[in-house]
N, CA, C and O of each residue as an XYZ file, in Angstrom:
904
protein
N      20.712     -8.639     -3.304
C      20.311     -7.708     -4.611
C      18.687     -7.960     -4.396
O      18.224     -8.894     -3.741
N      17.897     -6.917     -5.093
C      16.463     -6.964     -5.284
C      16.135     -7.892     -6.071
O      16.724     -8.084     -7.135
N      14.981     -8.717     -5.584
C      14.391     -9.835     -6.450
C      13.053     -9.304     -7.200
O      12.032     -9.026     -6.572
N      13.150     -9.208     -8.411
C      12.176     -8.541     -9.187
C      11.364     -9.499    -10.063
O      11.867    -10.445    -10.670
N      10.082     -9.180    -10.078
C       8.847     -9.896    -10.722
C       8.259     -9.024    -11.678
O       7.927     -7.910    -11.274
N       8.056     -9.336    -12.934
C       7.035     -8.442    -13.784
C       5.554     -9.156    -13.784
O       5.387    -10.341    -14.075
N       4.692     -8.409    -13.479
C       3.253     -8.822    -13.624
C       2.744     -8.368    -14.871
O       2.496     -7.171    -15.019
N       2.542     -9.276    -15.881
C       2.137     -8.828    -17.140
C       0.765     -8.147    -17.259
O      -0.175     -8.537    -16.566
N       0.641     -7.139    -18.126
C      -0.562     -6.437    -18.276
C      -0.948     -6.841    -19.826
O      -0.126     -7.245    -20.649
N      -2.244     -6.670    -20.049
C      -2.721     -6.798    -21.507
C      -2.212     -5.826    -22.220
O      -1.645     -6.127    -23.270
N      -2.293     -4.545    -21.843
C      -1.704     -3.498    -22.751
C      -0.800     -2.792    -21.776
O      -1.295     -2.165    -20.840
N       0.614     -2.869    -21.967
C       1.665     -2.066    -21.059
C       1.870     -0.701    -21.520
O       2.790     -0.362    -22.265
N       0.847      0.179    -20.978
C       1.149      1.698    -21.120
C       1.903      2.400    -20.273
O       2.789      3.136    -20.706
N       1.634      2.257    -18.840
C       2.300      2.806    -17.761
C       2.911      1.786    -16.845
O       2.584      0.602    -16.766
N       3.846      2.412    -16.163
C       4.546      1.683    -15.291
C       4.175      1.973    -13.649
O       4.078      3.147    -13.291
N       3.996      1.006    -12.779
C       3.753      1.273    -11.424
C       4.817      0.229    -10.970
O       4.913     -0.929    -11.374
N       5.776      1.006     -9.843
C       6.763      0.138     -9.336
C       6.166     -0.171     -7.847
O       5.690      0.659     -7.072
N       6.288     -1.347     -7.677
C       5.943     -1.755     -6.226
C       6.970     -2.542     -5.457
O       7.281     -3.679     -5.812
N       7.525     -1.925     -4.360
C       8.582     -2.638     -3.600
C       8.146     -3.106     -2.352
O       7.204     -2.583     -1.757
N       8.795     -4.086     -1.912
C       8.125     -4.639     -0.522
C       9.246     -5.261      0.130
O      10.230     -5.632     -0.509
N       9.124     -5.405      1.537
C      10.317     -6.154      2.470
C       9.491     -6.793      3.519
O       8.296     -6.579      3.726
N      10.334     -7.668      4.204
C       9.871     -8.116      5.486
C      10.405     -7.618      6.596
O      11.589     -7.290      6.515
N       9.779     -7.449      7.757
C      10.460     -6.734      8.841
C      11.638     -7.557      9.522
O      12.538     -6.986     10.138
N      11.577     -8.813      9.383
C      12.548     -9.686      9.969
C      12.726     -9.419     11.568
O      11.819     -9.030     12.303
N      14.054     -9.700     11.966
C      14.382     -9.225     13.098
C      14.722     -7.809     13.575
O      15.152     -6.981     12.772
N      14.538     -7.520     14.852
C      14.836     -5.952     15.170
C      16.219     -5.895     14.772
O      17.093     -6.682     15.136
N      16.386     -4.720     13.852
C      17.741     -4.166     13.528
C      18.604     -3.799     14.629
O      18.250     -2.984     15.481
N      19.804     -4.419     14.634
C      20.917     -3.760     15.560
C      20.938     -2.334     15.698
O      20.534     -1.626     14.776
N      21.414     -1.804     16.867
C      21.272     -0.431     16.955
C      21.989      0.384     15.971
O      21.482      1.406     15.509
N      23.327     -0.097     15.583
C      24.253      0.558     14.714
C      23.429      0.634     13.285
O      23.274      1.690     12.672
N      23.001     -0.452     12.912
C      22.238     -0.490     11.554
C      20.759      0.477     11.568
O      20.438      1.181     10.611
N      20.072      0.375     12.642
C      18.987      1.244     12.871
C      19.425      2.828     12.589
O      18.867      3.491     11.715
N      20.473      3.346     13.416
C      20.894      4.664     13.361
C      21.410      4.873     11.807
O      21.134      5.909     11.202
N      22.003      4.056     11.347
C      22.413      4.283      9.804
C      21.214      4.452      8.944
O      21.041      5.455      8.251
N      20.389      3.450      9.001
C      19.273      3.626      8.075
C      18.355      4.922      8.624
O      17.830      5.579      7.725
N      18.155      5.273      9.733
C      17.125      6.241      9.918
C      17.848      7.488      9.901
O      17.139      8.462     10.152
N      19.092      7.733      9.669
C      19.854      8.894      9.369
C      19.590      9.468      8.008
O      19.671     10.655      7.693
N      19.211      8.293      7.132
C      18.889      8.624      5.686
C      17.610      9.595      5.567
O      17.423     10.238      4.534
N      16.735      9.674      6.670
C      15.428     10.365      6.569
C      15.610     11.816      7.151
O      16.543     12.114      7.896
N      14.737     12.596      6.786
C      14.759     14.199      7.283
C      14.391     13.827      8.925
O      13.844     12.820      9.374
N      14.828     14.849      9.524
C      14.753     14.713     11.223
C      13.255     14.702     11.581
O      12.903     14.000     12.529
N      12.265     15.486     10.840
C      10.890     15.389     11.198
C      10.447     14.088     11.024
O       9.675     13.646     11.876
N      10.805     13.324     10.016
C      10.289     11.911      9.706
C      11.060     10.879     10.710
O      10.528      9.814     11.022
N      12.293     11.245     11.177
C      12.812     10.230     12.074
C      12.140     10.578     13.614
O      12.084      9.720     14.495
N      11.715     11.762     13.762
C      11.064     12.033     15.264
C       9.605     11.446     15.052
O       9.011     11.096     16.072
N       9.048     11.321     13.979
C       7.755     10.763     13.755
C       7.840      9.293     14.191
O       7.163      8.814     15.101
N       8.621      8.713     13.550
C       8.876      7.128     13.681
C       9.450      6.772     15.041
O       9.202      5.676     15.544
N      10.220      7.682     15.655
C      10.522      7.386     16.962
C       9.468      7.501     17.882
O       9.764      7.086     19.003
N       8.086      8.031     17.726
C       7.091      8.189     18.621
C       6.432      6.616     18.827
O       5.810      6.303     19.842
N       6.656      5.782     17.797
C       5.953      4.577     18.094
C       6.677      3.817     19.176
O       7.898      3.759     19.323
N       5.599      3.148     20.032
C       6.165      2.488     21.311
C       6.764      1.040     20.766
O       7.837      0.625     21.204
N       6.146      0.441     19.972
C       6.646     -1.029     19.490
C       7.741     -0.824     18.616
O       7.700      0.169     17.891
N       8.836     -1.686     18.549
C       9.966     -1.722     17.706
C       9.385     -2.025     16.376
O       9.804     -1.357     15.431
N       8.341     -3.074     16.123
C       7.892     -3.503     14.964
C       7.327     -2.344     14.289
O       7.653     -2.147     13.118
N       6.460     -1.491     14.922
C       5.996     -0.287     14.272
C       7.008      0.784     13.726
O       6.922      1.337     12.630
N       7.948      0.977     14.645
C       9.098      1.922     14.275
C       9.837      1.393     13.052
O      10.242      2.169     12.187
N      10.028     -0.034     12.969
C      10.849     -0.489     11.916
C       9.910     -0.581     10.644
O      10.403     -0.447      9.524
N       8.679     -0.789     10.801
C       7.745     -0.651      9.625
C       7.703      0.784      9.170
O       7.577      0.913      7.953
N       7.776      1.845      9.851
C       7.640      3.048      9.455
C       8.927      3.358      8.761
O       8.933      3.943      7.678
N      10.071      2.954      9.401
C      11.392      3.306      8.849
C      11.520      2.525      7.319
O      12.041      3.143      6.391
N      11.020      1.154      7.128
C      11.248      0.488      5.979
C      10.368      1.023      4.959
O      10.700      0.961      3.775
N       9.082      1.632      5.388
C       8.201      2.214      4.505
C       8.954      3.251      3.787
O       8.899      3.217      2.558
N       9.694      4.228      4.394
C      10.259      5.404      3.828
C      11.392      4.981      3.053
O      11.736      5.638      2.071
N      12.050      3.858      3.434
C      13.259      3.531      2.806
C      12.714      3.085      1.345
O      13.213      3.571      0.330
N      11.726      2.189      1.294
C      10.974      1.908      0.159
C      10.757      2.801     -0.765
O      11.065      2.707     -1.954
N      10.148      3.806     -0.156
C       9.674      5.103     -0.874
C      10.783      5.640     -1.617
O      10.672      5.842     -2.826
N      11.987      5.920     -0.907
C      13.307      6.546     -1.390
C      13.509      5.611     -2.661
O      13.601      6.185     -3.746
N      13.577      4.387     -2.630
C      14.059      3.521     -3.749
C      12.721      3.810     -4.827
O      12.979      4.289     -5.931
N      11.563      3.558     -4.526
C      10.778      3.917     -5.524
C      10.727      5.068     -6.315
O      10.601      5.049     -7.539
N      10.833      6.175     -5.553
C      11.077      7.644     -6.089
C      12.222      7.590     -7.156
O      12.153      7.973     -8.323
N      13.288      7.032     -6.508
C      14.723      7.111     -7.378
C      14.454      6.420     -8.852
O      15.082      6.711     -9.870
N      13.639      5.671     -8.782
C      13.297      5.097    -10.256
C      12.698      6.014    -11.083
O      12.662      5.714    -12.277
N      12.200      7.099    -10.725
C      11.626      8.287    -11.415
C      12.423      9.590    -11.516
O      11.993     10.687    -11.872
N      13.653      9.271    -11.141
C      14.595     10.513    -11.191
C      14.704     11.409    -10.069
O      15.348     12.448    -10.211
N      14.056     11.084     -8.775
C      13.999     11.833     -7.652
C      15.330     11.401     -6.878
O      15.783     10.257     -6.830
N      15.885     12.589     -6.260
C      17.102     12.414     -5.401
C      16.787     11.711     -4.031
O      15.665     11.834     -3.538
N      17.663     11.054     -3.481
C      17.561     10.358     -2.335
C      17.349     11.148     -1.100
O      17.209     10.596     -0.008
N      17.320     12.540     -1.272
C      16.918     13.256     -0.139
C      15.589     14.070     -0.378
O      15.197     14.975      0.358
N      14.932     13.605     -1.549
C      13.706     14.168     -1.806
C      12.489     14.146     -0.687
O      11.523     14.906     -0.770
N      12.631     13.340      0.191
C      11.644     13.350      1.345
C      11.746     14.455      2.139
O      10.935     14.542      3.062
N      12.589     15.358      1.987
C      12.563     16.761      2.749
C      11.671     17.562      2.036
O      11.381     18.610      2.614
N      11.156     17.377      0.959
C      10.166     18.119      0.061
C       8.618     17.536      0.426
O       7.651     18.060     -0.126
N       8.452     16.520      1.303
C       7.169     15.950      1.390
C       6.295     17.036      1.899
O       6.675     17.854      2.737
N       5.019     17.019      1.324
C       4.022     18.030      1.719
C       2.694     17.051      2.085
O       2.684     15.873      1.727
N       1.739     17.569      2.724
C       0.610     16.882      3.378
C      -0.555     17.620      2.915
O      -0.598     18.831      3.136
N      -1.624     16.968      2.223
C      -2.781     17.620      1.684
C      -3.746     17.581      2.677
O      -3.461     17.020      3.736
N      -4.928     18.119      2.508
C      -5.996     18.390      3.407
C      -6.614     17.161      4.095
O      -7.374     17.279      5.056
N      -6.290     16.077      3.610
C      -6.807     14.666      4.052
C      -5.671     13.940      4.597
O      -5.725     12.718      4.736
N      -4.467     14.740      4.968
C      -3.455     13.996      5.617
C      -2.500     13.089      4.759
O      -1.596     12.442      5.288
N      -2.734     13.074      3.482
C      -2.070     12.312      2.440
C      -0.783     12.951      2.061
O      -0.814     14.118      1.671
N       0.367     12.300      2.136
C       1.595     13.020      1.809
C       1.863     12.927      0.232
O       1.507     11.912     -0.367
N       2.417     13.862     -0.365
C       2.784     13.942     -1.642
C       3.988     14.906     -2.060
O       4.470     15.706     -1.258
N       4.394     14.784     -3.251
C       5.594     15.654     -3.618
C       5.094     16.515     -4.721
O       4.458     16.038     -5.661
N       5.375     17.783     -4.617
C       4.861     18.832     -5.653
C       5.382     18.332     -7.056
O       6.583     18.124     -7.226
N       4.472     18.150     -8.034
C       4.870     17.757     -9.415
C       5.645     16.635     -9.412
O       6.395     16.470    -10.374
N       5.618     15.684     -8.379
C       6.306     14.498     -8.386
C       5.540     13.327     -8.506
O       4.322     13.463     -8.393
N       6.055     12.059     -8.737
C       5.356     10.690     -8.671
C       4.407     10.739     -7.553
O       4.544     11.387     -6.515
N       3.271      9.857     -7.940
C       2.393      9.465     -6.857
C       2.820      8.275     -6.175
O       3.566      7.474     -6.737
N       2.367      8.086     -4.908
C       2.903      6.942     -4.127
C       1.910      6.746     -3.062
O       1.031      7.569     -2.805
N       2.121      5.350     -2.297
C       1.301      5.115     -1.315
C       2.127      3.904     -0.715
O       2.753      3.094     -1.398
N       2.028      3.903      0.736
C       2.657      2.897      1.404
C       1.681      1.977      2.466
O       0.830      2.573      3.127
N       1.820      0.719      2.578
C       0.974      0.008      3.406
C       1.871     -0.954      4.223
O       2.936     -1.296      3.709
N       1.533     -1.430      5.472
C       2.194     -2.385      6.141
C       1.286     -3.144      7.031
O       0.303     -2.616      7.551
N       1.627     -4.421      7.212
C       0.693     -5.500      8.078
C       1.435     -6.640      8.465
O       2.030     -7.339      7.645
N       1.424     -6.847      9.631
C       2.293     -8.096      9.875
C       3.716     -7.969      9.734
O       4.400     -7.065     10.215
N       4.130     -8.978      9.012
C       5.666     -9.116      8.479
C       5.985     -8.102      7.365
O       7.159     -7.844      7.100
N       5.106     -7.604      6.799
C       5.287     -6.999      5.421
C       5.054     -5.530      5.315
O       4.146     -4.997      5.954
N       5.936     -4.788      4.440
C       5.711     -3.426      4.127
C       5.653     -3.343      2.713
O       6.468     -4.017      2.084
N       4.819     -2.624      2.082
C       4.813     -2.399      0.603
C       4.677     -0.933      0.308
O       4.066     -0.168      1.054
N       5.229     -0.592     -0.733
C       5.284      0.803     -1.398
C       5.055      0.736     -2.871
O       5.832      0.113     -3.596
N       3.819      1.476     -3.413
C       3.748      1.769     -4.772
C       3.942      3.063     -5.319
O       3.372      4.011     -4.777
N       4.718      3.257     -6.389
C       5.097      4.530     -6.832
C       4.720      4.443     -8.445
O       4.949      3.435     -9.114
N       4.112      5.642     -8.969
C       3.977      5.616    -10.390
C       4.078      7.098    -10.665
O       3.823      7.921     -9.786
N       4.473      7.461    -11.961
C       4.579      8.730    -12.598
C       3.397      9.245    -13.259
O       3.283     10.414    -13.629
N       2.309      8.119    -13.428
C       1.067      8.437    -14.101
C      -0.155      8.156    -13.321
O      -0.381      7.063    -12.803
N      -0.932      9.181    -13.256
C      -2.310      8.987    -12.428
C      -2.035      8.818    -10.970
O      -0.952      9.178    -10.511
N      -2.975      8.280    -10.209
C      -3.072      7.978     -8.711
C      -2.930      6.614     -8.469
O      -3.294      5.780     -9.298
N      -2.391      6.298     -7.316
C      -2.262      4.919     -6.891
C      -2.591      4.777     -5.310
O      -2.557      5.734     -4.536
N      -2.894      3.530     -4.962
C      -3.178      3.184     -3.679
C      -2.891      1.834     -3.518
O      -3.206      1.079     -4.438
N      -2.290      1.330     -2.408
C      -2.142     -0.066     -2.075
C      -2.346     -0.459     -0.604
O      -2.044      0.294      0.323
N      -2.853     -1.633     -0.450
C      -3.156     -2.037      0.941
C      -2.802     -3.582      1.237
O      -3.208     -4.469      0.486
N      -2.169     -3.796      2.160
C      -1.904     -5.298      2.458
C      -2.342     -5.503      3.716
O      -2.144     -4.626      4.557
N      -2.990     -6.655      4.042
C      -3.338     -6.998      5.285
C      -3.199     -8.713      5.782
O      -3.623     -9.665      5.127
N      -2.566     -8.775      6.967
C      -2.557    -10.281      7.083
C      -3.922    -10.721      7.684
O      -4.615    -10.046      8.446
N      -4.184    -11.939      7.224
C      -5.533    -12.468      7.542
C      -5.569    -13.076      8.996
O      -5.472    -14.266      9.295
N      -5.726    -12.020      9.813
C      -6.003    -12.332     11.323
C      -7.504    -12.688     11.502
O      -8.358    -12.266     10.722
N      -7.752    -13.391     12.438
C      -9.300    -13.513     12.916
C      -9.792    -12.287     13.216
O      -9.173    -11.399     13.803
N     -11.076    -12.230     12.753
C     -11.897    -10.718     13.323
C     -13.313    -11.132     13.448
O     -13.771    -12.153     12.934
N     -13.915    -10.363     14.093
C     -15.329    -10.564     14.443
C     -16.010     -9.920     13.095
O     -16.062     -8.705     12.904
N     -16.499    -10.851     12.236
C     -16.964    -10.287     10.662
C     -18.222     -9.538     10.869
O     -18.461     -8.607     10.101
N     -19.021     -9.818     11.773
C     -20.273     -9.061     12.044
C     -19.912     -7.597     12.359
O     -20.774     -6.745     12.143
N     -18.754     -7.242     12.834
C     -18.678     -5.791     13.064
C     -18.228     -5.042     11.736
O     -17.967     -3.840     11.779
N     -18.139     -5.774     10.549
C     -17.608     -5.133      9.457
C     -18.760     -5.170      8.376
O     -18.470     -4.720      7.267
N     -20.046     -5.664      8.580
C     -21.052     -5.673      7.714
C     -21.490     -4.394      7.118
O     -21.934     -4.348      5.971
N     -21.380     -3.408      7.838
C     -21.752     -2.066      7.486
C     -20.809     -1.378      6.488
O     -21.079     -0.364      5.843
N     -19.522     -2.163      6.450
C     -18.420     -1.560      5.403
C     -18.622     -2.229      4.156
O     -17.946     -1.925      3.173
N     -19.582     -3.199      4.117
C     -19.583     -3.852      2.766
C     -21.055     -3.563      1.936
O     -22.071     -3.191      2.523
N     -20.993     -3.757      0.754
C     -22.202     -3.645      0.029
C     -23.252     -4.756      0.215
O     -22.759     -5.836      0.540
N     -24.517     -4.732      0.087
C     -25.315     -5.942      0.287
C     -24.852     -7.221     -0.385
O     -24.983     -8.314      0.164
N     -24.257     -7.050     -1.696
C     -23.909     -8.066     -2.429
C     -22.632     -8.763     -1.851
O     -22.495     -9.985     -1.798
N     -21.701     -7.832     -1.418
C     -20.564     -8.486     -0.995
C     -20.743     -9.000      0.396
O     -19.957     -9.884      0.738
N     -21.527     -8.651      1.150
C     -21.953     -9.109      2.511
C     -22.635    -10.560      2.373
O     -22.548    -11.488      3.178
N     -23.251    -10.532      1.301
C     -23.968    -11.808      1.060
C     -23.020    -12.944      0.520
O     -23.181    -14.132      0.802
N     -22.078    -12.489     -0.235
C     -20.936    -13.374     -0.801
C     -20.176    -13.976      0.496
O     -20.031    -15.183      0.688
N     -19.760    -13.055      1.268
C     -18.978    -13.415      2.447
C     -19.654    -14.402      3.350
O     -19.027    -15.367      3.786
N     -20.935    -14.190      3.650
C     -21.733    -15.064      4.420
C     -21.819    -16.363      3.863
O     -21.838    -17.300      4.660
N     -21.869    -16.576      2.777
C     -22.163    -17.817      1.885
C     -20.855    -18.538      1.490
O     -20.882    -19.649      0.960
N     -19.683    -17.862      1.768
C     -18.396    -18.492      1.520
C     -18.110    -19.421      2.416
O     -18.501    -19.406      3.583
N     -17.290    -20.419      1.810
C     -16.658    -21.363      2.601
C     -15.295    -21.066      3.287
O     -14.718    -21.773      4.113
N     -14.935    -19.975      2.815
C     -13.739    -19.267      3.574
C     -14.028    -17.914      3.597
O     -13.659    -17.165      2.692
N     -14.789    -17.464      4.758
C     -15.302    -16.173      5.050
C     -14.311    -15.080      5.126
O     -14.365    -14.006      4.527
N     -13.172    -15.597      6.143
C     -12.040    -14.532      6.421
C     -11.210    -14.205      5.054
O     -10.860    -13.037      4.883
N     -10.892    -15.150      4.112
C     -10.113    -14.679      2.998
C     -10.834    -13.831      2.215
O     -10.312    -12.827      1.730
N     -12.280    -14.196      1.988
C     -13.141    -13.281      1.098
C     -13.490    -11.840      1.686
O     -13.830    -10.859      1.024
N     -13.338    -11.918      3.025
C     -13.508    -10.606      3.792
C     -12.168     -9.795      3.417
O     -12.253     -8.737      2.793
N     -11.078    -10.262      3.771
C      -9.921     -9.499      3.573
C      -9.669     -9.327      1.880
O      -8.801     -8.521      1.543
N     -10.305     -9.961      0.970
C     -10.150     -9.813     -0.419
C     -10.997     -8.516     -0.674
O     -10.565     -7.670     -1.457
N     -12.075     -8.361     -0.094
C     -12.851     -7.034     -0.480
C     -12.209     -5.899      0.467
O     -11.963     -4.804     -0.038
N     -11.962     -6.110      1.688
C     -11.395     -5.197      2.522
C     -10.210     -4.523      1.811
O     -10.258     -3.306      1.634
N      -9.167     -5.225      1.398
C      -7.992     -4.654      0.769
C      -8.170     -3.832     -0.498
O      -7.489     -2.870     -0.854
N      -9.238     -4.401     -1.131
C      -9.706     -3.650     -2.518
C     -10.295     -2.286     -1.961
O      -9.948     -1.181     -2.377
N     -11.161     -2.493     -1.040
C     -11.742     -0.945     -0.660
C     -10.698     -0.101     -0.053
O     -10.684      1.107     -0.287
N      -9.793     -0.676      0.738
C      -8.709      0.205      1.421
C      -7.745      0.905      0.191
O      -7.349      2.071      0.191
N      -7.521      0.039     -0.683
C      -6.522      0.737     -1.859
C      -7.185      1.670     -2.418
O      -6.592      2.736     -2.586
N      -8.549      1.551     -2.854
C      -9.255      2.517     -3.551
C      -9.378      3.967     -2.682
O      -9.112      5.057     -3.189
N      -9.781      3.804     -1.427
C      -9.830      4.935     -0.474
C      -8.414      5.629     -0.609
O      -8.404      6.853     -0.735
N      -7.404      5.044     -0.594
C      -6.053      5.528     -0.409
C      -5.712      5.985     -1.734
O      -5.075      7.036     -1.653
N      -5.898      5.587     -2.982
C      -5.809      6.078     -4.218
C      -6.547      7.315     -4.467
O      -6.060      8.307     -5.008
N      -7.723      7.205     -4.052
C      -8.623      8.510     -4.155
C      -8.193      9.588     -3.355
O      -8.421     10.743     -3.714
N      -7.585      9.328     -2.288
C      -6.945     10.610     -1.271
C      -7.803     10.903     -0.171
O      -7.300     11.421      0.826
N      -9.070     10.641     -0.203
C      -9.979     10.948      0.943
C      -9.912      9.940      2.130
O     -10.527     10.151      3.176
N      -9.250      8.991      1.954
C      -9.177      7.698      2.943
C     -10.372      7.512      3.506
O     -11.381      7.500      2.802
N     -10.428      7.344      4.816
C     -11.880      6.820      5.465
C     -12.860      7.800      5.434
O     -13.969      7.458      5.844
N     -12.687      9.142      4.976
C     -13.825      9.954      4.642
C     -14.610      9.477      3.565
O     -15.770      9.847      3.385
N     -14.024      8.680      2.854
C     -15.166      7.921      1.649
C     -15.630      6.594      2.261
O     -14.936      5.600      2.477
N     -16.876      6.762      2.490
C     -17.542      5.392      2.918
C     -17.120      4.126      2.352
O     -17.090      3.995      1.128
N     -16.780      3.152      3.155
C     -16.271      1.811      2.440
C     -17.463      1.174      1.745
O     -17.359      0.652      0.635
N     -18.786      1.244      2.543
C     -19.800      0.541      1.967
C     -20.218      1.221      0.465
O     -21.129      0.689     -0.168
N     -19.628      2.235     -0.001
C     -20.030      2.769     -1.221
C     -19.122      2.202     -2.305
O     -19.351      2.488     -3.481
N     -18.085      1.399     -1.964
C     -17.209      0.886     -2.970
C     -17.520     -0.411     -3.386
O     -17.439     -1.322     -2.562
N     -17.894     -0.657     -4.636
C     -18.244     -1.898     -5.215
C     -17.044     -2.362     -6.351
O     -16.192     -1.622     -6.842
N     -17.213     -3.553     -6.563
C     -16.370     -4.203     -7.831
C     -15.599     -5.311     -7.083
O     -15.866     -5.866     -6.017
N     -14.568     -5.478     -7.938
C     -13.682     -6.774     -7.717
C     -12.349     -6.626     -8.089
O     -12.048     -5.479     -8.421
N     -11.449     -7.476     -8.128
C     -10.219     -7.349     -8.395
C      -9.758     -6.857     -9.853
O      -8.582     -6.980    -10.197
N     -10.667     -6.333    -10.639
C     -10.427     -5.922    -11.861
C     -10.969     -4.511    -11.885
O     -10.177     -3.783    -12.484
N     -11.988     -3.892    -11.468
C     -12.500     -2.665    -11.244
C     -13.360     -2.463    -10.142
O     -14.203     -3.291     -9.795
N     -13.167     -1.398     -9.593
C     -13.869     -0.926     -8.339
C     -14.572      0.390     -8.687
O     -13.966      1.259     -9.315
N     -15.863      0.555     -8.284
C     -16.558      1.866     -8.539
C     -17.157      2.479     -7.300
O     -17.838      1.882     -6.466
N     -16.751      3.973     -7.286
C     -17.229      4.502     -6.030
C     -17.591      6.097     -6.650
O     -16.846      6.848     -7.280
N     -18.782      6.269     -6.291
C     -19.420      7.693     -6.641
C     -19.197      8.033     -8.045
O     -18.848      9.162     -8.387
N     -19.389      7.092     -8.843
C     -19.264      7.329    -10.312
C     -17.770      7.282    -10.920
O     -17.614      7.467    -12.127
N     -16.790      7.058    -10.159
C     -15.544      6.894    -10.469
C     -14.899      5.559    -10.650
O     -14.858      4.879     -9.625
N     -14.419      5.070    -11.663
C     -13.822      3.843    -11.948
C     -12.394      3.742    -11.525
O     -11.567      4.506    -12.022
N     -12.023      2.779    -10.572
C     -10.555      2.596    -10.178
C     -10.302      1.162    -10.710
O     -11.060      0.198    -10.600
N      -9.063      1.211    -11.320
C      -8.483     -0.140    -11.909
C      -7.845     -0.831    -10.774
O      -6.979     -0.177    -10.192
N      -8.106     -2.086    -10.313
C      -7.645     -2.988     -9.476
C      -6.843     -4.038     -9.853
O      -7.099     -4.675    -10.874
N      -5.719     -4.344     -9.012
C      -4.869     -5.496     -9.470
C      -4.638     -6.196     -8.051
O      -4.402     -5.542     -7.036
N      -4.721     -7.452     -8.076
C      -4.325     -8.459     -6.849
C      -2.867     -8.586     -6.848
O      -2.326     -8.879     -7.914
N      -2.152     -8.405     -5.793
C      -0.847     -8.632     -5.834
C      -0.410     -9.761     -4.771
O      -0.653     -9.742     -3.564
N       0.290    -10.749     -5.493
C       0.555    -11.854     -4.740
C       2.043    -11.773     -4.158
O       3.074    -11.803     -4.831
N       1.938    -11.662     -2.708
C       3.206    -11.614     -1.974
C       3.341    -12.798     -0.880
O       4.437    -13.329     -0.701
N       2.243    -13.181     -0.184
C       2.111    -14.227      0.632
C       0.905    -14.657      0.805
O      -0.059    -13.922      1.020
N       0.864    -16.128      0.708
C      -0.553    -16.857      0.850
C      -1.407    -16.319      2.225
O      -2.637    -16.357      2.257
N      -0.668    -15.867      3.235
C      -1.393    -15.730      4.465
C      -1.763    -14.259      4.504
O      -2.181    -13.773      5.555
N      -1.627    -13.521      3.393
C      -2.060    -12.113      3.252
C      -2.826    -11.847      2.066
O      -2.695    -12.588      1.091
N      -3.610    -10.873      2.046
C      -4.095    -10.192      0.996
C      -3.635     -8.792      0.611
O      -3.485     -7.961      1.507
N      -3.417     -8.498     -0.573
C      -2.956     -7.202     -0.975
C      -3.413     -6.862     -2.448
O      -3.230     -7.575     -3.434
N      -4.021     -5.679     -2.408
C      -4.496     -5.173     -3.757
C      -3.869     -3.681     -4.149
O      -3.402     -2.947     -3.279
N      -3.906     -3.367     -5.363
C      -3.380     -2.153     -5.766
C      -4.534     -1.598     -6.632
O      -5.105     -2.260     -7.498
N      -4.838     -0.243     -6.294
C      -5.786      0.601     -7.088
C      -5.092      1.596     -7.727
O      -4.156      2.204     -7.206
N      -5.564      1.814     -8.977
C      -4.899      2.892     -9.845
C      -6.020      3.557    -10.817
O      -7.080      2.985    -11.073
N      -5.677      4.776    -11.306
C      -6.474      5.544    -12.084
C      -6.397      5.123    -13.573
O      -7.285      5.314    -14.404
N      -5.052      4.443    -13.813
C      -4.652      4.060    -15.006
C      -4.983      2.651    -15.561
O      -4.741      1.624    -14.927
N      -5.571      2.676    -16.826
C      -5.996      1.114    -17.367
C      -4.785      0.391    -17.668
O      -3.867      0.961    -18.257
N      -4.712     -0.746    -17.333
C      -3.841     -1.874    -17.841
C      -2.386     -1.504    -17.516
O      -1.576     -1.765    -18.406
N      -1.946     -0.975    -16.462
C      -0.515     -0.493    -16.233
C       0.398     -1.852    -16.316
O      -0.031     -2.969    -16.028
N       1.663     -1.582    -16.736
C       2.666     -2.635    -16.286
C       3.103     -2.596    -14.889
O       3.354     -1.494    -14.402
N       3.213     -3.530    -14.266
C       3.528     -3.412    -12.677
C       4.761     -4.158    -12.516
O       4.878     -5.211    -13.143
N       5.688     -3.758    -11.766
C       6.961     -4.260    -11.491
C       7.287     -4.481     -9.989
O       7.516     -3.560     -9.204
N       7.283     -5.617     -9.716
C       7.352     -5.855     -8.101
C       8.849     -6.400     -7.816
O       9.422     -7.290     -8.445
N       9.305     -5.721     -6.815
C      10.590     -5.811     -6.300
C      10.665     -6.150     -4.958
O       9.996     -5.463     -4.186
N      11.427     -7.189     -4.442
C      11.701     -7.462     -2.969
C      12.967     -6.951     -2.579
O      13.945     -7.220     -3.277
N      13.099     -6.181     -1.459
C      14.168     -5.525     -0.949
C      14.464     -6.049      0.380
O      13.536     -6.129      1.185
N      15.885     -6.494      0.783
C      15.963     -6.900      2.156
C      17.060     -6.015      2.730
O      18.052     -5.606      2.127
N      16.698     -5.776      4.064
C      17.761     -5.049      4.784
C      18.098     -5.824      6.043
O      17.248     -6.180      6.859
N      19.588     -6.095      6.156
C      19.983     -6.696      7.398
C      20.156     -5.916      8.429
O      20.495     -6.392      9.513
């Protein structure tokens, strides 16, 4: 059964559903075929293009989580047949809930809301050459990272905030990351304020949600597939 946690908001006005799962072991062929058949053929073909089984399984699980999330808002379980793509490559449903998917390492997450825009990003805190990302940070953020006792953790803290904002905004990486300032309450980019929430899933990961709505209620649900 799904394992649900409510994250309290100061003022519960709107709901954002977040579903997440772990990749686990590679699915047996029969299970894979059964789950994949739930998706429209074009999505099946796209998923099967990935060379690594981990990437194929993450792609499949992301779409299955999306189906679960959209069902919470009354969408049919075959609604992915109606997916559209905007000019920035962001998928959407005409007059449907807004949604966003992210995966890294062992986890796949999906956020869905019927109010406003939403973006989510999860990253496993793998070692990186931090100097390569200096230009992605504001001067203040970079100063904090360099001075931190845990540079990697703080880097991923800011990185997932920025990524969640670009995904909620919809313009993706065409929106310069260095222009995004703020913290895990609010982020500002080009005069627009995005409300940010830290999502706790695993201590080895950083995950943030960005939304256009102020103080939404967030419901976090874990789903497992064998």
